[in-house]
C-alpha positions in Angstrom: 109.5 91.3 -7.9 111.3 93.3 -5.7 115.2 94.2 -6.6 116.6 94.8 -3.9 115.1 91.1 -3.0 116.3 89.8 -6.2 119.3 91.5 -6.7 120.9 93.1 -10.1 120.5 91.9 -13.6 123.4 90.0 -14.9 124.6 91.0 -18.7 126.8 89.4 -20.5 128.8 90.0 -23.5 132.1 89.2 -26.1 134.9 91.0 -26.1 139.0 90.3 -26.6 138.1 86.6 -27.4 135.8 86.0 -24.0 132.5 85.7 -22.0 132.9 88.9 -19.4 130.3 89.2 -17.2 129.1 91.9 -15.3 125.7 94.0 -13.8 126.0 95.9 -17.1 127.6 97.1 -20.1 130.8 99.1 -19.9 131.7 101.7 -22.9 135.3 99.2 -22.3 135.8 96.4 -22.9 137.5 95.1 -18.6 140.6 93.4 -20.5 142.2 96.3 -23.5 140.3 99.1 -22.2 139.6 99.3 -25.3 135.1 100.9 -26.4 132.5 97.1 -25.7 130.6 98.7 -29.1 129.1 95.2 -30.4 129.4 95.5 -34.7 127.7 92.0 -34.8 124.5 90.2 -33.8 126.4 87.8 -32.3 128.1 89.3 -29.8 124.6 91.5 -28.7 124.7 91.2 -24.7 122.2 89.2 -23.3 120.3 88.9 -20.5 121.7 86.0 -18.2 118.4 84.2 -16.3 117.9 84.7 -12.5 116.9 81.7 -11.3 115.7 83.2 -7.7 111.9 83.9 -7.2 109.3 85.4 -5.1 108.0 82.8 -3.7 104.7 84.6 -2.8 104.2 85.1 -5.9 104.5 81.6 -7.2 101.2 79.4 -6.8 101.0 75.8 -5.9 104.7 75.4 -5.7 107.4 73.7 -3.3 110.4 76.5 -2.1 113.5 76.9 -1.1 115.7 79.6 0.3 118.1 79.0 2.5 117.2 79.0 6.4 118.7 81.9 7.5 119.5 84.7 5.3 119.4 84.8 1.4 120.7 83.2 -1.3 123.0 86.2 -3.1 124.5 87.5 -0.1 124.6 84.1 2.7 124.5 81.0 1.3 128.2 79.0 1.5 127.0 75.7 -0.2 126.4 74.4 3.6 124.1 76.2 5.1 120.7 75.1 6.3 118.3 74.9 3.5 113.9 75.6 4.8 111.5 74.9 2.2 107.3 75.1 1.7 104.8 75.0 0.0 102.5 77.7 -1.3 99.3 78.0 -2.2 97.1 79.4 -4.3 97.4 83.5 -2.9 100.9 82.6 -2.9 101.4 82.0 1.1 104.0 79.6 2.2 102.9 76.6 5.1 106.3 75.3 6.0 106.5 73.3 9.8 109.7 73.5 11.9 110.3 73.5 16.1 106.8 75.0 16.2 105.2 73.7 13.6 102.4 74.5 10.4 103.9 78.1 9.6 101.8 80.0 7.0 104.2 83.4 5.7 102.7 86.0 3.9 106.5 86.7 3.8 110.2 85.8 4.3 110.6 84.3 0.8 111.0 86.6 -1.7 114.0 85.2 -2.5 113.6 81.4 -3.3 114.2 78.4 -5.0 111.0 77.7 -6.9 109.9 74.0 -9.1 105.8 74.6 -9.7 103.5 71.4 -8.4 100.4 71.6 -11.2 100.6 71.2 -14.0 99.2 74.4 -16.0 95.6 72.9 -17.2 95.3 71.4 -14.0 92.6 73.0 -12.9 90.1 71.4 -10.6 93.1 69.9 -9.4 94.3 74.2 -8.5 90.4 74.6 -7.6 91.2 72.2 -4.6 94.7 73.2 -3.4 94.2 75.1 -0.7 91.8 73.2 0.8 93.8 69.5 0.2 96.3 72.0 1.4 95.0 73.5 4.5 93.3 70.4 5.9 96.7 68.5 5.2 98.1 71.1 7.4 95.6 70.4 10.5 95.8 67.1 10.9 98.0 65.8 14.3 100.6 64.9 12.2 102.8 67.9 12.0 102.2 69.2 16.1 105.3 71.4 16.8 106.1 68.8 19.6 106.4 66.0 17.1 108.9 67.9 15.3 112.3 65.9 14.5 115.5 67.9 12.5 116.2 64.8 11.2 113.5 62.9 10.8 109.9 64.8 10.8 111.3 68.7 9.4 109.7 71.0 7.1 110.7 68.6 3.6 109.4 65.4 5.6 106.0 68.0 6.0 106.6 68.9 2.3 107.1 65.8 0.3 104.3 63.6 2.6 101.8 66.6 1.3 103.1 66.3 -2.5 102.7 62.5 -2.4 99.5 62.6 -0.8 98.6 64.9 -3.6 100.0 63.0 -6.5 98.0 59.3 -4.9 95.0 61.7 -5.9 96.1 61.0 -8.9 96.7 58.1 -9.4 100.4 58.3 -9.7 103.2 57.1 -8.0 104.9 58.3 -5.2 108.2 59.5 -5.5 111.4 59.1 -2.3 113.2 62.2 -1.2 116.2 61.1 -2.9 114.0 60.7 -5.8 112.5 63.9 -5.1 115.6 65.3 -4.1 118.1 64.0 -7.2 114.4 65.2 -10.4 113.3 68.5 -9.1 116.3 70.1 -5.5 119.0 68.8 -7.3 119.5 70.2 -10.5 118.5 73.5 -9.8 120.3 74.3 -6.5 123.5 73.7 -9.0 122.2 75.8 -10.9 122.0 79.2 -8.2 125.2 78.1 -6.9 127.4 79.2 -10.0 124.6 81.8 -10.6 125.5 82.8 -7.0 129.3 82.4 -7.8 129.2 85.0 -11.1 126.9 87.0 -8.8 129.3 87.3 -6.1 132.7 87.8 -8.8 130.9 91.0 -10.3 130.2 92.6 -7.0 134.1 91.8 -6.2 135.7 92.3 -9.4 132.9 94.3 -11.2 132.8 91.8 -13.9 133.9 88.0 -14.6 135.7 86.2 -17.3 135.0 82.9 -18.9 136.9 81.3 -21.6 134.2 82.0 -25.3 132.7 77.4 -25.5 133.9 78.1 -29.9 137.4 79.4 -29.0 138.5 77.2 -26.8 141.2 74.8 -28.1 140.8 71.4 -28.6 143.0 68.4 -28.2 146.2 69.0 -30.6 
């Protein structure tokens, strides 16, 4: 993953009975300006997991990214999202007004949802053929595209349900798939974006430590 695509790493450290987030651990605390040097193992800095990944390095996965720009820079929580599915080589199949696209670039900062378990070797061997055959049917011709009812989400979810049917499993409707798989990742991403932009603007971000929060009297 390229650093420019993924953004800078986020670090959390504790000082002044607060949790402080930044891109690196400073020598002095931004609150009290004293030395940050940790004396306890539990106060050691920890890295915050980045929810975004280079989609072209993900196999057999459902991907989300903003239709325009990137999550860390332009996304405002209301912008349109575009979705696609990767083959085993990281090519992202996605559907838009021009028909099915096979992108080898442009999804370097995505949210990824794996669609196969690591031990599903048989299905993985056939995945590329299934995805290509599915994508060449008349259902996904450019003139059939409708922004609200026959779009990128329709394309990806229909393919996922075709795979589930082949596996003898129940299909998922749009709301079920969204609530179960998409919403948890977008919520996590939203929190990460808030942190990231606050640190870019102010140099750090401060919250109360859970173990220091005062309970009811």
